[in-house]
N, C-alpha and C positions, 0 to 999 in steps of 0.2 A: 553674741558669743561666737568666737572664731573657732574653726576646726583646724587642728594641726596634726601632722603625722609624726608619731614618735618612733624613732629608730631604736629598736631594742636589740642589743647584741644577743645572738643565740649561737651556740655551738651545736651543729648537727652533723652526725656521721652519715655519709651516703656515698654511693658509687659516683665516680666522676661524671658518668653519662647523665646522672640525675641532678646535677648541681643547678642547672638552669630552672628546673621544675621547682626545686626547693626555694630558690630565690623568688620565683614568681608567687609562690604561696605565701611566703613570709612578707613579700612586698604588697600583698593585698589582693591577690587574684580572687579571693572569695569575699571581698569587702562589699557588704550590702548597704553601707551608710545607715545602719540602724544600731542604736545604742541600747545598753541594758546590762544587767549583771545577774548572777545567781541562776544560770540556766542549766538544764540537763541537755547534753549534746551527744548525738550519735555520729560517729566518724566511721563511715562504712567504706572500706578501701583505704586504710590508714597509710599505706606505704611506710616510709621511714619515720613518720610522726610530725611532719612539718605543719599540717593543718591543726592537729591537736595542740601543738605548742602555740601556734598563732591564735587559735580560738580562745585558749585559756588566758592569753594576754589581752585579747580584744574585748572579751566579756568577763570581767573579773568575778571571781567567786563561783564560776561555773564548774561543772563536773563533766568530763569528757569520757565516753567509752569508745575505744577504738578497736575495730576489727580488721585484722590482717592475716590472711591464710598462708602466704608463702613463708616457709620456715626460715630461710636466710634473710628475707626482708624483715620478718618479725624480730630477728636478732638485732637488726638496726633499730627498730622501733623500741625494743626493750632498753637498748643502750641509751637512746635519745630521751627516753622518758623516765629513766631510773631516778628514784627518790621523789617522784611527783605524786603526791597523794590525791591530786585533782584529776589525774588521768589513769584510767583503768584500761589495760590492753588485753585483747582476747585473740588467740591464735586460731582463727576460724574464718570461714567465708559465710556469707548469708545467701541462702538459696531456698525458694519456696518448696514446700513439700516435706515428706517424712524421711527422706534420705539423710543419713548421718555422715556420709563420705561422698566426695566428688573429686574428679580429676581437675587439677589446676596446672596451667601451662605458663612457662616463663622463659626468658632468654638469660637472665642473670639475677642474683639476689639484689633487691632494690629496684627491679625493673618496674617503671611506672605504667607499662602497658601490658603487664602480665594479667591473666584472668582465668576464670573457669573455662574449661574446654567447651562447655555448653554455649558460650558466647564468642570465644576467641576466633572461631572459624569464620565469623561474619566480617572480621577485619583483616586477619592474617592468612597468607597462603600456607598450605600444608608444609610442615617442616620448619617454619620460621621460628617456632618456639622449641628450643632444644632441651628444656628441662620439663619433666612431668612429675607431679606429686599427687598422692591421694591426701586430701586435706579434710579436716573436720568441717561439717556444715551445720549451720543453725537456721531454723526456719524463721524468717523475719516476723511472721505473725506471732511468735512467742515473746517478742520484746515489748517492754513497756513503752508507752508513748513518750517522746522526748520533745523539749521545747524547740530545739534546732536539729535538723537532720541534714547531714552532708553525705552524698553518695558519689563515689567515683570508682566504678568496678568494671570498666572497659566493656560495656555492652549490656550489662544486666540491670542497669539502673531502673528501667521501667518496670521490670518484673518484681524487683525487690520493693520499690515504692508502692506498688499496687497491693502488697501484702503486709505493709507496715500499719500499725495503729497510729494514725495521724490526728486522732481526736484532740490531743493536747499540744499539737505542733503549731508553732507560730511561723517558722521560717524553714524553707527547704532550699538547699544549695546542691545542684546537680550538674554532673557532666553527662553528655550523651555521645554515642559513637556513630549514629546513623539516623536517618529520618524516621524509620520504623520505631526506633527507641524513643525519639522525640515525641512522636504521635502518642505513644503509650503513656509517657510522662504527662503530657498535656491533658490527656483524657482523665487521668487520675486526679489531677489538680483542679480541673475545671469547676467543680461544684463549690469549693470552699476557699480557693486561693486565687490571688491576683498575681499575674506574672509581672515582676518588677524589673527583671533583666532577662533578655534572651539574645544570645550571641551565636551566630552560625558561621562556620568556616567551611570552605569547599575542600573536599579531599583531593581534588584534581592536582594541585601543585605537589602533593606528596607521593603521587603514584609512581613516580620514577624510582622510588626506593623499593627494593626487591621484596621486602617483607609484606607489603600491603596488597590486598586483592585489587586487581585492575577493574573489576566490576563495581568498585566504589565510585567510579567516575560519575559525576553529577550528583553524588550524595553529599551529606554535610555532617559535621560534628560540631560540638560547642558546649555551651552551658546555659542553664536556666536557673534563675532565682525566683522563688515564689513566696509571697507573704499572705498569711491567712487574713481574710477579710474581717474587719472588726476587732482584731487582736489588739491588745494594749500593752503587752509586756515589752515589746521592742519599740523604741521611739526614734523617729527620724528627726535629726537636729541639723537643720541647714545653717551654714555659716552666715553670720551677720556682720557686715563691716569688714574692714581690712586693717 
């Protein structure tokens, strides 16, 4: 059986500065080369909805729940997923604990690097984020376990992952902002999951941009994909022949 890439046209509203990010996601940035259908999917840090739309096409019959706290970005998400019965959107952030509100920082609606103030200071210099909002917060421990979990929340991935119920989870797709965050992620996954992809990028080439902290020199960001050992719902299908 040969594997082909289907180019599926999608119309997505987003800020011009985020167009390359949307293209990357729709082009397969989160592709784990694992097939299946009918999954429950958590999309934590949904931004304008590109992952939710990609995942619903990638794994047919799945139901995606997307969490996005920024009010302006949530408007994009609502517009991009309108009429989709398979995508549920929630205007809230995930953060461990009993707090119901938290401060969220951003540069503009749709900003893919916006995040909770609790984490933002690890990446950005003071004053880089010009927008501040009090947003609703949901404790990740309160969520039901999902088949697939994707997290991209600009620094809080390790904390949220550690408090999720992963007992029914087969696949985890994560971004990370620094080595401390990566170490936390790997520690949570170590017992039950195999790392199937780990990509690290150096912060150093980006530090000439004024927004980033210079003490990120020598640190890394990137992504981690992890598959539960012994799971059977997701199937790897290698192409045979040409």
